[in-house]
Backbone as ProteinMPNN parsed JSONL, in Angstrom:
{"seq_chain_A": "MMVRKLGFLVLFAMLCIPDVIIAQSGGDLRFTPSGMDPIIFSHDHHTKVKGVRCMACHFQMFEKTGKSYQMKREKLTKKDFCEHCHNGMKGFDAQSTKNCTRCHLPQRSR", "coords_chain_A": {"N_chain_A": [[213.712, -17.825, 18.564], [212.331, -20.208, 18.013], [209.908, -19.708, 19.29], [208.925, -17.687, 17.701], [208.547, -19.027, 15.249], [206.581, -20.803, 16.064], [204.57, -18.982, 16.648], [204.003, -17.965, 14.07], [203.048, -20.316, 12.918], [200.717, -20.771, 14.415], [199.273, -18.45, 13.732], [199.011, -18.878, 10.956], [197.403, -21.19, 11.0], [195.101, -20.113, 12.174], [194.248, -18.375, 10.175], [193.731, -20.109, 8.101], [191.737, -21.835, 8.956], [189.319, -20.416, 9.929], [186.596, -20.78, 10.655], [186.601, -22.96, 12.352], [187.895, -21.979, 14.542], [186.29, -19.836, 15.424], [183.808, -20.962, 15.541], [181.23, -21.802, 17.555], [178.859, -23.689, 19.158], [175.802, -22.262, 18.971], [173.522, -23.159, 19.986], [169.987, -23.765, 20.266], [167.717, -21.187, 19.55], [164.916, -19.576, 20.933], [162.111, -17.856, 19.935], [159.268, -15.874, 20.596], [156.978, -14.551, 18.897], [154.547, -11.955, 19.133], [151.249, -13.068, 19.368], [151.672, -15.336, 17.839], [152.738, -18.748, 17.17], [155.577, -20.141, 18.897], [158.954, -19.73, 17.651], [161.619, -21.776, 16.749], [164.968, -21.428, 16.367], [167.56, -23.074, 14.914], [170.902, -23.187, 15.35], [172.733, -25.231, 14.682], [171.421, -26.587, 12.572], [171.38, -24.627, 10.573], [174.144, -23.968, 10.28], [175.689, -26.405, 10.266], [174.181, -28.342, 8.8], [173.045, -26.932, 6.592], [175.172, -25.359, 5.852], [175.579, -22.611, 6.223], [177.537, -19.825, 6.791], [178.802, -18.432, 9.815], [179.292, -15.661, 9.738], [177.435, -14.738, 7.949], [175.163, -13.955, 9.275], [175.949, -12.963, 11.827], [177.584, -10.719, 11.471], [176.143, -9.054, 9.925], [173.501, -8.78, 10.832], [173.713, -8.694, 13.541], [175.29, -7.193, 16.421], [178.365, -7.053, 18.137], [178.552, -7.279, 21.584], [180.471, -7.172, 24.209], [181.197, -10.478, 24.901], [179.254, -11.633, 23.413], [176.746, -11.675, 20.794], [174.303, -9.316, 19.898], [171.036, -8.653, 18.69], [170.743, -6.164, 16.269], [168.884, -3.338, 16.831], [167.622, -1.924, 14.751], [167.385, -3.886, 12.885], [165.313, -5.528, 13.435], [163.171, -6.432, 11.813], [161.124, -8.493, 9.739], [162.126, -8.7, 7.133], [164.825, -8.12, 7.419], [165.684, -10.101, 9.053], [164.668, -13.216, 9.425], [163.526, -13.351, 6.825], [165.518, -12.34, 5.305], [167.047, -14.354, 4.237], [165.139, -16.374, 3.938], [163.366, -16.126, 1.58], [162.36, -17.406, -0.547], [164.226, -17.649, -2.477], [166.98, -17.894, -1.561], [166.471, -19.452, 0.727], [163.633, -21.408, 1.879], [160.378, -19.965, 1.234], [159.321, -17.767, 3.554], [156.964, -16.389, 3.678], [154.999, -17.961, 2.628], [152.146, -19.771, 3.476], [152.211, -22.524, 3.608], [154.613, -23.153, 4.684], [154.726, -22.511, 7.363], [154.919, -24.236, 9.674], [157.499, -25.08, 9.521], [159.151, -23.536, 10.967], [157.663, -22.337, 13.053], [156.466, -23.676, 16.003], [153.663, -25.44, 16.777], [151.594, -24.694, 19.555], [150.895, -26.928, 22.158], [149.089, -26.712, 24.186], [146.736, -24.293, 24.609]], "CA_chain_A": [[213.416, -18.169, 17.191], [211.316, -21.259, 18.037], [208.645, -19.065, 19.661], [208.484, -16.938, 16.518], [208.027, -20.019, 14.302], [205.316, -21.29, 16.622], [203.607, -17.896, 16.458], [203.6, -17.966, 12.658], [202.255, -21.52, 12.691], [199.397, -20.518, 15.004], [198.626, -17.446, 12.887], [198.651, -19.547, 9.71], [196.261, -22.067, 11.287], [193.929, -19.269, 12.409], [193.799, -17.829, 8.9], [193.279, -21.187, 7.215], [190.533, -22.501, 9.458], [188.647, -19.463, 10.83], [185.327, -21.269, 11.179], [186.868, -23.87, 13.458], [188.295, -21.178, 15.69], [185.201, -19.018, 15.956], [182.546, -21.694, 15.596], [180.774, -22.315, 18.83], [177.449, -23.996, 18.999], [174.943, -21.247, 19.561], [172.339, -23.813, 20.52], [168.719, -23.366, 19.667], [167.13, -19.962, 20.082], [163.454, -19.6, 20.908], [161.465, -16.549, 19.834], [157.817, -15.981, 20.677], [156.362, -13.328, 18.38], [153.216, -11.669, 19.657], [150.12, -13.642, 18.648], [152.089, -16.438, 16.97], [153.405, -19.871, 17.811], [157.007, -19.863, 19.047], [159.889, -20.095, 16.595], [162.887, -22.329, 17.203], [166.048, -21.243, 15.396], [168.633, -24.024, 15.187], [172.216, -22.848, 14.806], [173.328, -26.425, 14.073], [170.796, -26.866, 11.275], [171.809, -23.622, 9.603], [175.588, -23.988, 10.032], [176.238, -27.732, 9.952], [173.402, -29.031, 7.767], [172.887, -26.08, 5.406], [176.451, -24.755, 5.486], [175.573, -21.145, 6.328], [178.662, -19.363, 7.607], [178.407, -17.578, 10.942], [179.355, -14.245, 9.366], [176.263, -14.364, 7.154], [174.217, -13.286, 10.182], [176.53, -12.306, 12.989], [178.191, -9.424, 11.185], [175.188, -8.247, 9.18], [172.283, -8.52, 11.597], [174.0, -8.613, 14.965], [176.473, -6.435, 16.8], [179.02, -7.698, 19.262], [178.603, -6.549, 22.843], [181.211, -8.068, 25.094], [181.53, -11.756, 24.271], [178.105, -12.18, 22.69], [176.155, -10.838, 19.755], [172.932, -8.897, 20.15], [170.342, -8.212, 17.487], [170.702, -4.715, 16.078], [167.488, -2.928, 16.955], [167.082, -1.525, 13.448], [167.249, -5.076, 12.04], [164.23, -6.36, 13.969], [162.05, -6.587, 10.894], [161.205, -9.801, 9.089], [162.969, -8.635, 5.933], [166.229, -8.1, 7.811], [166.019, -11.239, 9.907], [164.367, -14.501, 8.763], [163.264, -13.207, 5.393], [166.745, -11.965, 4.596], [167.375, -15.567, 3.468], [163.932, -17.163, 3.661], [162.599, -15.297, 0.65], [162.012, -18.239, -1.692], [165.369, -17.753, -3.392], [168.071, -18.525, -0.801], [165.831, -20.467, 1.563], [162.203, -21.506, 1.577], [159.636, -18.707, 1.341], [158.701, -17.631, 4.871], [155.638, -15.791, 3.524], [154.053, -18.979, 2.187], [151.495, -20.42, 4.616], [152.546, -23.952, 3.66], [155.896, -23.3, 5.37], [154.652, -22.001, 8.738], [155.372, -25.183, 10.695], [158.929, -25.364, 9.387], [159.811, -22.75, 12.017], [156.75, -22.13, 14.176], [156.039, -24.917, 16.631], [152.314, -25.267, 17.331], [151.434, -24.885, 20.998], [150.066, -28.098, 22.473], [147.978, -26.271, 25.04], [146.53, -22.848, 24.516]], "C_chain_A": [[212.297, -19.214, 17.116], [209.942, -20.673, 18.372], [208.071, -18.32, 18.458], [207.882, -17.884, 15.476], [206.679, -20.554, 14.771], [204.221, -20.246, 16.444], [203.101, -17.828, 15.028], [202.725, -19.172, 12.334], [200.836, -21.34, 13.23], [198.625, -19.51, 14.156], [198.16, -18.06, 11.573], [197.423, -20.434, 9.915], [194.992, -21.247, 11.49], [193.378, -18.711, 11.104], [193.227, -18.899, 7.985], [191.982, -21.829, 7.672], [189.76, -21.586, 10.412], [187.348, -19.991, 11.411], [185.524, -22.206, 12.358], [187.184, -23.076, 14.711], [187.118, -20.417, 16.285], [183.894, -19.779, 16.119], [182.307, -22.229, 16.996], [179.301, -22.583, 18.646], [176.632, -22.939, 19.718], [173.713, -21.856, 20.191], [171.102, -23.371, 19.767], [168.22, -22.101, 20.345], [165.625, -20.047, 19.935], [162.949, -18.166, 20.909], [159.971, -16.784, 19.96], [157.207, -14.669, 20.212], [154.944, -13.17, 18.919], [152.132, -12.265, 18.762], [150.467, -14.801, 17.725], [152.657, -17.58, 17.8], [154.898, -19.569, 17.893], [157.827, -20.376, 17.864], [161.136, -20.662, 17.263], [163.899, -22.143, 16.077], [167.189, -22.163, 15.791], [169.928, -23.571, 14.518], [172.81, -24.041, 14.071], [172.731, -26.719, 12.704], [171.308, -25.89, 10.215], [173.304, -23.737, 9.273], [176.101, -25.349, 9.583], [175.5, -28.425, 8.816], [173.352, -28.212, 6.481], [174.17, -25.362, 4.99], [176.486, -23.242, 5.501], [176.717, -20.737, 7.252], [178.167, -18.394, 8.681], [178.331, -16.104, 10.548], [178.164, -13.804, 8.53], [175.24, -13.626, 8.007], [174.926, -12.419, 11.221], [177.209, -10.98, 12.7], [177.268, -8.528, 10.383], [174.008, -7.841, 10.052], [172.528, -8.308, 13.085], [175.193, -7.704, 15.207], [177.057, -7.071, 18.052], [179.015, -6.767, 20.462], [179.253, -7.482, 23.854], [181.58, -9.33, 24.347], [180.376, -12.336, 23.468], [177.608, -11.184, 21.649], [174.715, -10.535, 20.117], [172.328, -8.419, 18.837], [170.397, -6.69, 17.419], [169.24, -4.298, 16.034], [166.866, -2.582, 15.602], [166.893, -2.718, 12.51], [166.101, -5.982, 12.49], [162.986, -6.373, 13.086], [162.217, -7.928, 10.208], [162.146, -9.787, 7.889], [164.452, -8.658, 6.271], [166.63, -9.312, 8.634], [165.745, -12.531, 9.148], [164.264, -14.352, 7.255], [164.456, -12.673, 4.611], [167.191, -13.14, 3.722], [166.131, -16.341, 3.061], [162.949, -16.345, 2.83], [162.169, -16.081, -0.587], [163.141, -18.39, -2.69], [166.55, -18.432, -2.697], [167.538, -19.692, 0.019], [164.366, -20.539, 1.199], [161.519, -20.173, 1.847], [158.89, -18.65, 2.671], [157.306, -17.023, 4.792], [154.582, -16.81, 3.117], [153.468, -19.71, 3.392], [151.808, -21.908, 4.699], [153.857, -24.203, 4.417], [155.87, -22.902, 6.843], [155.282, -22.95, 9.759], [156.828, -25.608, 10.518], [159.722, -24.611, 10.454], [158.946, -22.603, 13.262], [156.284, -23.473, 14.709], [154.674, -24.715, 17.257], [152.292, -25.545, 18.83], [150.51, -26.064, 21.249], [148.88, -27.712, 23.351], [147.884, -24.763, 24.975], [145.446, -22.438, 25.455]], "O_chain_A": [[211.417, -19.122, 16.261], [208.932, -21.092, 17.807], [206.861, -18.332, 18.235], [206.84, -17.589, 14.89], [205.757, -20.733, 13.976], [203.08, -20.583, 16.126], [201.905, -17.654, 14.797], [201.771, -19.063, 11.563], [199.866, -21.716, 12.571], [197.438, -19.706, 13.894], [197.045, -17.797, 11.124], [196.507, -20.428, 9.092], [193.921, -21.642, 11.028], [192.163, -18.589, 10.949], [192.334, -18.622, 7.183], [191.208, -22.316, 6.847], [189.562, -21.936, 11.575], [187.023, -19.681, 12.558], [184.696, -22.239, 13.269], [186.788, -23.456, 15.812], [186.963, -20.357, 17.505], [182.97, -19.291, 16.77], [183.096, -23.008, 17.532], [178.584, -21.785, 18.043], [176.762, -22.75, 20.927], [172.942, -21.163, 20.855], [171.186, -22.682, 18.751], [168.295, -21.966, 21.566], [165.119, -20.536, 18.924], [163.311, -17.365, 21.771], [159.462, -17.795, 19.477], [156.946, -13.777, 21.02], [154.237, -14.155, 19.129], [152.095, -12.008, 17.558], [149.639, -15.208, 16.91], [153.008, -17.41, 18.968], [155.43, -18.831, 17.064], [157.442, -21.323, 17.178], [161.645, -20.092, 18.227], [163.706, -22.641, 14.969], [167.73, -22.043, 16.891], [170.044, -23.57, 13.292], [173.332, -23.894, 12.965], [173.458, -27.064, 11.773], [171.628, -26.289, 9.095], [173.687, -23.617, 8.109], [176.866, -25.436, 8.623], [176.132, -29.036, 7.954], [173.591, -28.745, 5.397], [174.243, -24.816, 3.889], [177.343, -22.642, 4.852], [176.842, -21.251, 8.364], [177.223, -17.635, 8.462], [177.424, -15.386, 10.969], [177.909, -12.606, 8.414], [174.527, -12.758, 7.504], [174.536, -11.275, 11.456], [177.393, -10.182, 13.619], [177.577, -7.354, 10.179], [173.569, -6.692, 10.016], [171.661, -7.807, 13.801], [176.005, -7.474, 14.311], [176.329, -7.563, 18.914], [179.424, -5.61, 20.366], [178.649, -8.46, 24.293], [182.203, -9.272, 23.286], [180.504, -13.421, 22.9], [178.001, -10.018, 21.633], [173.991, -11.41, 20.591], [173.017, -7.856, 17.987], [170.127, -6.011, 18.409], [168.453, -4.859, 15.272], [165.709, -2.915, 15.346], [166.298, -2.569, 11.443], [165.945, -7.088, 11.972], [161.865, -6.329, 13.592], [163.331, -8.443, 10.107], [162.878, -10.749, 7.656], [165.255, -9.165, 5.487], [167.817, -9.519, 8.883], [166.544, -12.903, 8.289], [164.845, -15.134, 6.502], [164.4, -12.568, 3.385], [167.657, -12.943, 2.6], [166.073, -16.901, 1.965], [161.883, -15.937, 3.289], [161.676, -15.504, -1.556], [163.036, -19.165, -3.64], [167.065, -19.435, -3.191], [168.099, -20.787, -0.003], [163.904, -19.819, 0.315], [162.03, -19.35, 2.606], [157.938, -19.4, 2.886], [156.537, -17.13, 5.748], [153.387, -16.545, 3.251], [154.211, -20.211, 4.235], [151.678, -22.497, 5.772], [154.168, -25.346, 4.752], [156.906, -22.953, 7.507], [156.075, -22.53, 10.601], [157.332, -26.417, 11.296], [160.835, -25.007, 10.802], [159.433, -22.728, 14.386], [155.772, -24.306, 13.961], [154.529, -23.906, 18.173], [152.894, -26.507, 19.307], [149.458, -26.18, 20.62], [147.807, -28.31, 23.268], [148.849, -24.053, 25.257], [145.113, -21.256, 25.535]]}, "name": "protein", "num_of_chains": 1, "seq": "MMVRKLGFLVLFAMLCIPDVIIAQSGGDLRFTPSGMDPIIFSHDHHTKVKGVRCMACHFQMFEKTGKSYQMKREKLTKKDFCEHCHNGMKGFDAQSTKNCTRCHLPQRSR"}
């Protein structure tokens, strides 16, 4: 009986605080688009500072393979990735040249 109560308590906790259970720091991701300065994507900035939930990206743009998520090949367009949110409405406008250095880090030596 005690094991059953403990099981219900654990299940209740998992349902009440799902982000705590699944949240793992993804660290910073670095992308280097052809002919452009590299992009640094900060998981912490998006999740902790801006409050974006993991499921906003990981279940829409990524697919789970094993223990990690991989970008869905058909989602590798700007509109489905960065510009899904960075369209000037949800996030800053990624198409505006005044915002380039918000993501792209200029190379110090070229």
